[in-house]
C-alpha positions as CSV (number, residue, x, y, z in Angstrom):
1,M,29.8,2.7,15.4
2,V,29.4,6.2,16.8
3,A,28.4,9.4,14.9
4,T,30.2,12.5,15.9
5,S,30.4,16.1,14.5
6,E,33.8,16.6,16.0
7,P,36.1,13.7,14.9
8,T,39.2,15.4,16.2
9,D,38.0,15.4,19.8
10,T,38.5,11.8,21.0
11,R,39.0,12.3,24.7
12,W,35.8,10.5,25.5
13,L,36.6,7.5,23.3
14,P,38.6,5.3,25.8
15,D,35.8,5.7,28.4
16,I,33.1,4.5,25.9
17,Q,35.3,1.6,24.8
18,H,35.9,0.5,28.4
19,I,32.1,0.6,29.2
20,L,31.0,-1.2,26.1
21,R,34.0,-3.5,26.0
22,R,34.3,-3.3,22.2
23,D,36.1,-1.2,19.6
24,I,34.4,2.0,18.5
25,E,34.4,3.1,14.8
26,L,33.7,6.9,14.3
27,R,31.6,8.4,11.6
28,V,31.5,12.1,10.8
29,S,27.9,13.4,10.7
30,N,26.1,16.6,10.3
31,P,25.5,18.2,13.8
32,L,21.9,19.0,12.8
33,D,21.3,15.4,12.1
34,I,22.9,14.3,15.4
35,H,20.7,16.8,17.3
36,R,17.5,15.6,15.5
37,Y,18.2,11.9,16.1
38,T,19.2,12.6,19.7
39,M,15.9,14.4,20.4
40,E,13.8,11.9,18.5
41,F,15.2,8.5,19.5
42,F,16.6,9.2,23.0
43,G,13.5,11.3,23.7
44,V,11.1,8.5,22.8
45,T,13.2,6.0,24.6
46,R,13.0,8.1,27.7
47,S,9.2,8.3,27.3
48,V,9.0,4.5,26.9
49,R,11.1,4.0,30.0
50,R,9.1,6.4,32.2
51,A,5.8,5.1,30.9
52,K,6.9,1.6,31.8
53,D,8.0,2.7,35.3
54,Q,4.7,4.4,35.9
55,G,2.8,1.3,34.8
56,E,4.7,-0.9,37.2
57,E,3.8,1.5,40.0
58,A,0.1,1.8,39.2
59,P,-2.5,-0.8,40.3
60,S,-4.5,-2.6,37.7
61,A,-6.6,-5.7,37.2
62,S,-4.6,-7.8,34.7
63,L,-2.6,-7.8,31.5
64,P,-4.8,-8.1,28.4
65,S,-2.9,-11.2,27.3
66,F,-3.8,-14.7,26.2
67,E,-1.4,-15.9,28.9
68,Q,-2.9,-14.5,32.1
69,L,0.2,-13.9,34.3
70,V,-0.7,-12.6,37.8
71,E,2.0,-11.1,39.9
72,L,0.6,-9.6,43.1
73,G,1.7,-6.1,43.7
74,R,3.5,-5.7,40.3
75,T,0.9,-5.7,37.6
76,G,-0.1,-2.4,36.1
77,E,-1.3,-0.5,33.0
78,V,-0.2,2.8,31.6
79,G,-3.0,5.3,30.8
80,A,-3.7,6.3,27.2
81,D,-3.6,10.0,28.3
82,D,-0.2,9.7,29.9
83,R,2.0,12.5,28.5
84,H,4.8,10.0,27.8
85,I,2.3,7.9,25.7
86,V,1.2,11.0,23.9
87,H,4.8,11.7,23.1
88,I,5.4,8.2,21.8
89,V,2.4,8.3,19.5
90,D,3.3,11.7,18.2
91,W,6.9,10.6,17.5
92,L,5.7,7.4,15.8
93,L,3.4,9.2,13.4
94,Q,6.0,11.9,12.5
95,Y,8.7,9.3,12.0
96,A,6.4,7.2,9.7
97,Y,5.8,10.3,7.6
98,E,9.5,11.0,7.3
99,Q,10.3,7.4,6.3
100,R,7.6,7.3,3.6
101,A,5.8,4.5,5.4
102,S,2.5,3.3,3.9
103,D,1.5,1.2,6.9
104,I,2.4,1.2,10.6
105,H,2.1,-2.2,12.4
106,L,1.9,-2.3,16.2
107,E,2.4,-5.9,17.2
108,P,2.1,-7.0,20.9
109,R,4.2,-9.9,22.1
110,R,4.6,-11.6,25.5
111,D,7.3,-9.3,26.9
112,I,8.6,-6.9,24.2
113,S,6.3,-5.7,21.5
114,R,7.5,-4.4,18.1
115,V,6.7,-1.6,15.7
116,R,7.1,-2.2,12.0
117,F,6.8,0.2,9.0
118,R,5.9,-1.0,5.5
119,I,8.1,1.1,3.2
120,D,8.0,0.6,-0.5
121,G,6.0,-2.6,0.1
122,V,8.5,-4.2,2.5
123,L,8.1,-4.4,6.3
124,H,11.0,-3.0,8.4
125,K,11.2,-3.3,12.2
126,V,11.9,0.2,13.6
127,F,11.3,0.0,17.4
128,E,10.6,-2.3,20.3
129,V,8.6,-1.3,23.5
130,P,7.5,-3.2,26.6
131,T,4.1,-4.8,26.1
132,P,2.3,-2.6,28.7
133,V,3.5,0.4,26.9
134,M,2.3,-1.0,23.6
135,T,-1.1,-1.6,25.1
136,A,-1.3,2.1,26.1
137,V,-0.1,3.2,22.7
138,V,-2.8,1.2,21.0
139,S,-5.4,2.7,23.4
140,R,-4.2,6.2,22.6
141,I,-4.6,5.5,18.9
142,K,-8.1,4.1,19.5
143,V,-9.0,7.3,21.3
144,L,-7.7,9.4,18.4
145,G,-9.7,7.2,16.0
146,R,-12.9,7.5,17.9
147,M,-13.0,3.8,18.6
148,D,-14.4,1.9,21.6
149,V,-11.4,1.8,24.0
150,A,-13.1,-0.6,26.4
151,E,-13.8,-3.2,23.7
152,K,-10.8,-5.3,23.2
153,R,-12.4,-8.6,22.2
154,R,-13.5,-7.9,18.7
155,P,-11.9,-6.1,15.7
156,Q,-12.6,-2.5,15.1
157,D,-12.1,0.1,12.4
158,G,-11.4,3.8,12.7
159,R,-10.0,6.8,10.9
160,I,-7.7,9.6,11.9
161,K,-7.2,12.8,9.9
162,T,-4.1,14.8,10.9
163,R,-1.3,16.9,9.4
164,S,2.1,15.8,8.3
165,P,5.2,17.7,9.5
166,G,5.1,19.6,6.2
167,G,1.5,20.8,6.9
168,R,-0.4,18.6,4.5
169,E,-3.6,16.9,5.5
170,V,-3.1,13.1,5.8
171,E,-5.7,10.4,6.5
172,M,-5.0,7.2,8.3
173,R,-7.3,4.1,8.3
174,L,-7.1,2.2,11.5
175,S,-7.8,-1.5,12.1
176,T,-7.4,-3.4,15.4
177,M,-7.5,-7.2,15.9
178,P,-7.4,-9.2,19.1
179,T,-4.3,-11.4,19.4
180,A,-2.8,-13.8,22.0
181,F,-1.0,-10.9,23.8
182,G,-3.2,-7.9,23.2
183,E,-4.6,-5.8,20.4
184,K,-2.7,-5.6,17.2
185,C,-3.2,-2.3,15.4
186,V,-2.4,-1.4,11.7
187,M,-2.5,2.2,10.5
188,R,-2.6,2.7,6.8
189,I,-1.4,6.1,5.7
190,F,-3.0,7.9,2.8
191,D,-0.8,10.8,1.7
192,P,-2.6,12.9,-0.9
193,D,0.6,13.5,-2.7
194,T,1.0,9.8,-3.1
195,A,-2.6,8.6,-3.7
196,L,-3.6,11.3,-6.2
197,K,-0.8,11.4,-8.8
198,S,-1.1,12.3,-12.4
199,I,-1.3,9.4,-14.9
200,E,2.2,10.1,-16.1
201,A,3.6,10.1,-12.6
202,L,2.2,6.7,-12.0
203,G,4.7,5.2,-14.4
204,F,2.6,4.9,-17.6
205,N,4.7,5.2,-20.8
206,P,3.2,7.6,-23.4
207,D,1.5,4.8,-25.4
208,E,-0.1,3.3,-22.2
209,A,-1.2,6.7,-21.0
210,E,-2.9,7.4,-24.3
211,A,-4.6,4.0,-24.4
212,W,-5.8,4.4,-20.8
213,N,-7.1,7.9,-21.3
214,A,-9.0,6.7,-24.4
215,L,-10.6,3.9,-22.4
216,V,-11.8,6.1,-19.5
217,Q,-13.1,8.9,-21.7
218,R,-15.7,6.6,-23.4
219,P,-19.2,7.6,-22.5
220,H,-20.2,4.1,-21.3
221,G,-18.9,0.6,-20.7
222,I,-16.8,-1.2,-18.1
223,V,-13.1,-0.6,-17.4
224,L,-11.4,-3.0,-15.0
225,V,-8.1,-2.7,-13.0
226,T,-6.7,-6.0,-11.9
227,G,-3.9,-7.1,-9.6
228,P,-3.2,-8.5,-6.2
229,T,-3.6,-6.5,-2.9
230,G,-1.1,-3.7,-2.7
231,S,-0.4,-3.4,-6.4
232,G,-1.7,0.2,-6.6
233,K,-5.2,-0.3,-8.1
234,T,-6.8,2.2,-5.7
235,T,-4.2,4.8,-6.5
236,T,-4.8,4.4,-10.3
237,L,-8.5,4.6,-9.9
238,Y,-8.4,7.7,-7.6
239,S,-6.0,9.5,-9.9
240,T,-8.2,8.7,-12.9
241,L,-11.4,9.8,-11.2
242,K,-9.7,13.0,-10.0
243,R,-9.1,13.9,-13.7
244,L,-12.6,12.9,-14.8
245,A,-14.5,14.6,-12.1
246,T,-15.1,18.0,-13.8
247,A,-17.8,20.4,-12.9
248,D,-20.2,19.0,-15.5
249,V,-19.8,15.4,-14.5
250,N,-21.4,13.5,-11.6
251,V,-18.9,10.9,-10.3
252,C,-20.1,8.5,-7.6
253,T,-18.3,5.6,-5.9
254,V,-19.2,2.7,-3.6
255,E,-16.2,1.4,-1.6
256,D,-15.3,-0.9,1.2
257,P,-14.0,1.0,2.9
258,I,-13.6,4.6,1.6
259,E,-9.9,4.8,1.2
260,M,-9.6,8.6,1.0
261,I,-12.1,11.4,1.2
262,A,-12.1,13.3,-2.1
263,P,-14.3,16.4,-2.4
264,E,-14.5,16.1,-6.2
265,F,-16.9,13.1,-6.1
266,N,-19.6,11.4,-4.1
267,Q,-18.5,8.5,-2.0
268,M,-20.6,5.8,-0.3
269,Q,-19.2,3.1,2.0
270,V,-20.4,-0.5,2.1
271,H,-22.1,-1.4,5.4
272,Q,-22.8,-5.2,5.7
273,A,-24.7,-4.8,9.0
274,I,-27.5,-3.0,7.2
275,D,-27.3,-5.1,4.0
276,L,-25.6,-2.3,2.1
277,D,-23.2,-4.3,-0.2
278,F,-21.7,-3.4,-3.5
279,A,-24.7,-4.6,-5.5
280,S,-27.2,-2.6,-3.5
281,G,-24.9,0.3,-3.5
282,V,-24.7,0.3,-7.4
283,R,-28.5,-0.1,-7.5
284,T,-28.8,3.1,-5.4
285,L,-26.2,5.0,-7.4
286,L,-28.2,4.3,-10.6
287,R,-31.0,6.4,-9.1
288,Q,-28.6,9.3,-8.4
289,D,-28.2,10.4,-12.0
290,P,-24.5,9.4,-12.3
291,D,-22.2,9.8,-15.3
292,I,-19.3,7.7,-13.9
293,I,-19.6,5.0,-11.3
294,M,-16.6,3.5,-9.4
295,V,-17.2,0.1,-7.7
296,G,-14.5,-0.7,-5.2
297,E,-14.4,-4.4,-6.2
298,I,-16.4,-7.0,-8.1
299,R,-16.6,-9.9,-5.8
300,D,-19.7,-11.8,-6.8
301,L,-22.2,-12.4,-9.6
302,E,-24.8,-9.8,-8.2
303,T,-22.2,-7.0,-8.2
304,A,-21.0,-8.0,-11.7
305,Q,-24.6,-8.0,-12.9
306,M,-25.2,-4.5,-11.5
307,A,-22.0,-3.2,-13.1
308,V,-23.1,-4.6,-16.4
309,Q,-26.6,-3.2,-16.0
310,A,-25.1,0.3,-15.3
311,S,-22.9,0.2,-18.3
312,L,-25.8,-1.0,-20.6
313,T,-27.8,2.0,-19.4
314,G,-25.2,4.5,-20.6
315,H,-22.8,4.8,-17.6
316,L,-19.0,4.5,-17.4
317,V,-18.2,1.9,-14.7
318,L,-14.7,1.6,-13.2
319,S,-13.9,-1.3,-10.9
320,T,-11.3,-3.8,-9.7
321,L,-10.8,-7.5,-9.8
322,H,-8.2,-9.8,-8.2
323,T,-6.6,-11.6,-11.1
324,N,-3.0,-12.3,-12.2
325,D,-3.2,-10.5,-15.5
326,A,-5.5,-8.6,-17.8
327,C,-6.7,-11.5,-19.8
328,S,-7.6,-13.5,-16.7
329,A,-10.2,-10.9,-15.9
330,I,-12.4,-12.2,-18.8
331,T,-12.3,-15.8,-17.5
332,R,-13.0,-14.5,-14.0
333,L,-16.2,-12.8,-15.1
334,L,-17.2,-15.9,-17.0
335,D,-16.5,-18.0,-13.8
336,L,-18.7,-15.6,-11.8
337,G,-21.6,-16.4,-14.2
338,V,-21.8,-13.3,-16.4
339,P,-23.1,-14.3,-19.8
340,H,-20.4,-14.0,-22.5
341,Y,-22.6,-11.8,-24.7
342,L,-22.9,-9.2,-22.0
343,I,-19.1,-9.2,-21.5
344,Q,-18.7,-8.7,-25.2
345,S,-21.0,-5.7,-25.2
346,T,-19.9,-3.9,-22.0
347,V,-16.2,-4.4,-21.2
348,N,-14.1,-1.8,-23.0
349,G,-10.7,-2.7,-21.6
350,I,-8.7,-4.1,-18.7
351,L,-5.5,-2.8,-17.0
352,A,-3.3,-5.2,-15.0
353,Q,-0.6,-3.7,-12.8
354,R,2.1,-4.4,-10.3
355,L,4.4,-2.2,-8.2
356,V,8.1,-2.7,-8.1
357,R,10.7,-0.8,-6.0
358,T,12.9,1.6,-7.9
359,L,16.7,1.7,-7.3
360,C,18.0,4.5,-5.1
361,P,19.5,7.2,-7.3
362,H,22.0,8.1,-4.6
363,C,23.8,4.8,-4.5
364,K,22.9,2.5,-7.4
365,R,25.8,1.2,-9.5
366,E,26.1,-0.3,-13.0
367,A,26.4,-4.1,-13.4
368,P,26.6,-6.5,-16.3
369,C,23.4,-8.1,-17.4
370,E,23.5,-11.9,-17.2
371,A,21.9,-13.7,-20.1
372,P,20.1,-16.4,-17.9
373,A,18.6,-13.8,-15.6
374,W,17.4,-11.8,-18.6
375,R,15.8,-14.8,-20.2
376,S,14.0,-15.7,-17.0
377,L,12.6,-12.1,-16.9
378,T,11.5,-11.9,-20.6
379,G,10.2,-15.5,-20.9
380,R,8.8,-16.3,-24.3
381,H,9.1,-12.6,-25.4
382,P,12.4,-12.1,-27.3
383,L,13.4,-8.7,-26.1
384,P,16.9,-7.3,-26.8
385,Q,19.3,-7.8,-23.9
386,P,21.1,-4.7,-22.6
387,S,24.8,-5.0,-21.9
388,V,24.7,-3.1,-18.6
389,I,21.9,-2.7,-16.0
390,C,21.9,-1.2,-12.5
391,A,22.2,-3.0,-9.1
392,P,21.3,-1.9,-5.6
393,V,24.0,-0.8,-3.1
394,G,22.4,0.7,0.0
395,C,22.9,4.1,1.8
396,L,21.4,6.2,4.4
397,E,18.9,7.7,2.0
398,C,17.3,4.3,1.3
399,R,17.8,2.7,4.8
400,N,20.5,0.6,3.3
401,T,18.1,-1.3,1.1
402,G,19.2,0.0,-2.3
403,Y,15.7,0.9,-3.2
404,L,13.8,4.2,-2.9
405,G,10.2,4.6,-4.0
406,R,8.1,2.4,-6.3
407,I,6.9,2.5,-9.9
408,G,4.1,0.7,-11.8
409,L,4.3,-2.1,-14.3
410,Y,1.2,-2.0,-16.6
411,E,-0.4,-4.4,-19.1
412,M,-3.1,-2.7,-21.1
413,L,-5.8,-4.8,-22.9
414,T,-8.2,-3.0,-25.2
415,L,-10.9,-5.3,-26.5
416,T,-10.8,-5.3,-30.3
417,P,-13.5,-6.9,-32.5
418,R,-11.3,-10.1,-32.9
419,L,-10.8,-10.4,-29.2
420,T,-14.5,-9.7,-28.5
421,A,-15.5,-12.5,-30.8
422,M,-13.3,-15.0,-28.9
423,I,-15.1,-14.4,-25.6
424,K,-17.2,-17.5,-25.2
425,P,-18.0,-20.1,-22.6
426,G,-14.9,-22.4,-22.1
427,L,-12.5,-19.7,-23.3
428,D,-8.9,-20.9,-23.6
429,L,-6.9,-18.4,-21.6
430,A,-3.6,-19.2,-23.3
431,D,-5.0,-18.7,-26.8
432,F,-6.8,-15.5,-25.8
433,T,-3.5,-14.1,-24.3
434,R,-1.6,-14.9,-27.4
435,A,-4.3,-13.2,-29.6
436,A,-4.3,-10.2,-27.3
437,E,-0.5,-9.8,-27.7
438,Q,-0.9,-10.1,-31.5
439,E,-3.5,-7.3,-31.2
440,G,-1.0,-5.0,-29.5
441,M,-1.2,-5.8,-25.8
442,S,2.3,-5.4,-24.2
443,P,2.6,-7.9,-21.4
444,L,3.8,-7.1,-17.8
445,R,7.2,-8.8,-18.6
446,A,7.8,-6.4,-21.4
447,A,7.1,-3.4,-19.1
448,A,9.4,-4.9,-16.4
449,A,12.2,-5.5,-19.0
450,A,11.9,-1.9,-20.1
451,H,12.3,-0.6,-16.6
452,V,15.3,-2.8,-16.0
453,A,17.0,-1.7,-19.2
454,A,16.4,1.9,-18.2
455,G,18.1,1.4,-14.9
456,L,15.0,2.0,-12.8
457,T,14.8,-1.4,-11.1
458,T,16.4,-4.9,-11.0
459,I,15.5,-8.3,-12.5
460,E,15.3,-9.8,-9.0
461,E,12.8,-7.2,-7.9
462,C,10.6,-7.7,-11.0
463,M,10.6,-11.5,-10.6
464,T,9.0,-11.1,-7.1
465,V,5.8,-9.6,-8.5
466,L,5.4,-11.0,-12.0
467,P,2.8,-13.7,-12.5
468,P,3.8,-17.1,-14.1
469,E,3.7,-17.4,-17.8
470,L,0.9,-19.4,-19.4
């Protein structure tokens, strides 16, 4: 398949078919798009080829690989300051912004290394380069992130602050890891437009937004956000803190690591080498006259105790837990060793969330809703089945995936007097969940069904993120 802006001019077609020995299918494209892709892809391919050629000509000690292959007179490395490497890195970052990537994975292999982008939660392979070129690219990124270029035996962390093609400041968190064939590097991209959204833009319905705002505007207590890694907990907390951090409020955070620098509040990073963990960080923040404290994660009993202590002394504490749903957070705190009476007196509410990909508005189509699939989505919740839902198709706008962007599914648990009285050692999670639903908690499956019925996503996509029913 060949893109052309002049479909009537086919004089070149027989020559290309003869060289490639295959039939050519023409597609009419915008000449501006053809020029842009020619400059980007062929330009970066030319840089990769020239960087590889220079590496083969230059002398070097060895390849940084688990399999030490010595070929006298042929081994070589490419410098991180080589202009071709600089071009490759600049193109890589710009292309990641354009494709809305949240993470860039640079993965070395024996001969050909690969570059993958995580877009809407799914990894896509976008490019392949020779391993010596990949080594130089990782070195260039380590230089930009002020990391130790000479140290390749241990993991390192760094940070880059740059500008997107649109002029916005964008932060990237870097992490390197030694592997069998060199250093693997992952760059997590934090776009302020994505990480600091309004509550409504995150996907809350009006009732959920009202309940969440009521929880975080209380003067003291603990509010928890739960969900697996990559479910959007950090985005929810940052967006909430951004709204709460007014001129008359002191907002402090302790994080591991600091995801994004925000001038509205005071941020402290955990540093295990000097015994600065979450618990000692909260202990320090309590002496800083805070109004609102955000703890990156409650991982152990000591951190949970400090969060409880902070809430008992009149502070609002926001934190995260890794649990399947909102009700499981209560049993998790009990398992950590927090006394049930302290949970009763401090925890205001819990928000469980997931992220699902939304259908591409440019190519989605209507499809009949199958009863078995709908029942598998709703489970034991008898929700009305729509006659028509939407299905993915795939186009250039969505990289032929059928999905473009993501939206949140939320489960809001506000502790009522009845639910508070049920928090005891040996709490039965299934009974507590049923009581919470009777008290007004709308489960994740109900949120997923509402989004499917509205044509925003699909049943298959929701089933990949929903926890099993109790």
